[in-house]
C-alpha positions, 0 to 999 in steps of 0.5 A: 486077575480081577480085570480078567474076570470082568471079561466073562460078562462079555462072552459072545455066543460063538463057541469054537471047537477043535478042527475049526479055523480059529481065525475064520471063526473070530470074524465078525459083522461090522455092526458089532464094532459100531455098537461098541461105541453106541453108534446110532445111524442118522440122516446124513443130509439133515445132520450135515446140511448137505443137498439131498439132490446133489449128494444122493449119488456121491455117498462114497467116502473117497468122493466126499473126502475131496468134495468142496461143498461137503467140506464147506458144509462141515465148516459151516457147522463147526466140524472137520473131517479126518483122513480116510481109514480102511479096515485093510490098514489094520489086522482086523476081524471084520468079515468084509472090507470097510472104510471110515472117516471121523468127523470132529468138532472143529476145535477138537484134536484127533485124540478126542472122541469124534462127533460122528463116524462116516462108515462104508461097507463093501458089498461082497455079493454086488462087488461094490461099495454100499452107500456110506452111512453117518453115525453119531457116536456116544462112547469112547472111540478107543472101544471102536479100535479095540473091537476092530483089531483086538480079540480075547479068547478063553480056552477050556481044557480039562477043567482049566481055562486059559485066556489069550488076547491079541491086538493083531491076530498073529500074536497071542498072549496068555493073560492068566499067567498062573495057568502057564505050562509047557502046553499053554505057553505065554506066547503063541503065534496064530499058526501055533494056536491053530495047531493046538486047537487041531490037536486037542479036544478043547472048547474056545469061547470068544470073550 
């Protein structure tokens, strides 16, 4: 129960009332994910020693991942790149498509924290990818993946709170099991949770 109580210090400002699409309400901006690992944007040209003239029109992860000069620049700095990952590969709560590539110290493995993350966002207005940006990471990368695909909500109903978590958006599990009852069961599918929200006068906080 002690770990559950710690959630309360991380309550987000969004509150969901009944008759709202809970999955849609849980979506968030990509910068929230980056903030979770203390990511700080840095100048990709200065930081990775790549030519501003040559790469100014190549700041797309799909281009950089196969670019020999980019690979050579990383190698000269004792760095290496990971495979490209896309938000579509996860059950995420990000409100627009993203893709990213980790950049590690050459001798580190993929279980360690990367030195940088190259991050790119799809611009829904212009219908194209914005230029990729380079971020220096300062905290555990696990927080990044947790924020990307995990959510915790706190439901208040008749003075009692029920804390549910999900790692995929589809399956929700009750954390404070002492509150389990016939209505608030241990496990919910997202459709069942939405039905509950629609049928009762409850308030939900995103934790």
